N, C-alpha and C positions, 0 to 999 in steps of 0.2 A: 504494500500500500504506500509505503514511503517513496518507493521508486516511481509509482504512478503520479503521486502528488508532485514530486520534484520535477518530473518530465513535463507536466502541464503548467509549470511555473508557480505552483501553489504548495510549496513544501509544508509538510505537517509532521509533527512528532507522533509516532504510533505508541499507544500505551497498551500494555497487556492487562487483561482483566482476569483475575484469579478464578480458577474453577469453583472455588468455594463461594464466589459471588454469582457466577453463572448458573449453577445448579438450582438454587432456590428461585431464580428468575424464570428458568425453564418450567419448573413445576408450577409456579404461579401463572405463567402464560397458558399452560395446559388447562389449569382449573378455570381461568377466566374464559377461555374459548368454549369450554363445556357449559359454563354458566350462561353465556349469551347465546348458546346454540349455534356457534359458528364452527366451520370445519377449516383447518389451516392447510390441510394436505400433507403436513408432516407433524410429527409429535414434537412440540417445542422442547420438552424435557430431553428427548433423545438427541436433538440437534445440539443443544448446549453441551451435552456429554461428548458428542462426537467432535465438536470443534475445540473442546478444552483439552483434548489429548494431543499427542504428537501425531498429527494427521498429515500424511503425505502419500504421494503416488509416484512410483518410478516407472516412467514410460519407456525407458531404455530398451527393454526387450521388444516392445511393439515397434519402436523406431527402427531398430535393426531389421526386424522381420519385414517391415514395409519399405525399407530403404530410405527413410527420412533422415535428414541431417539437421543438426541443431544450429541455429543462428545466434546472433547476439541479442540478449534479452533487452538491454537498454535501447537498441535500435528498434526492436519490435514494439516496445512500449511507445517510443516516440512516433513511430509510423501510425500506430493505432490512435494515439491522441490527436495527431494531425488530421486524421480522416474523419473526426467527429465534428 
């Protein structure tokens, strides 16, 4: 997120939110959506648990199998920001 912000000329400091804060918020959001009768499409409590872990995906095997090459991340972010 810091890279995107800096590339668009609006640098921001990213702050980490501890899992101990996220978990109750997710449970509260789940209860609130049930009380108002809304469906979010995802379970907020599950999402907060998912994103508070070390969440990553290594696409290297798929890249090799498909013959993809990796480019420069900073260049890709700048191109994406310029296209918007």
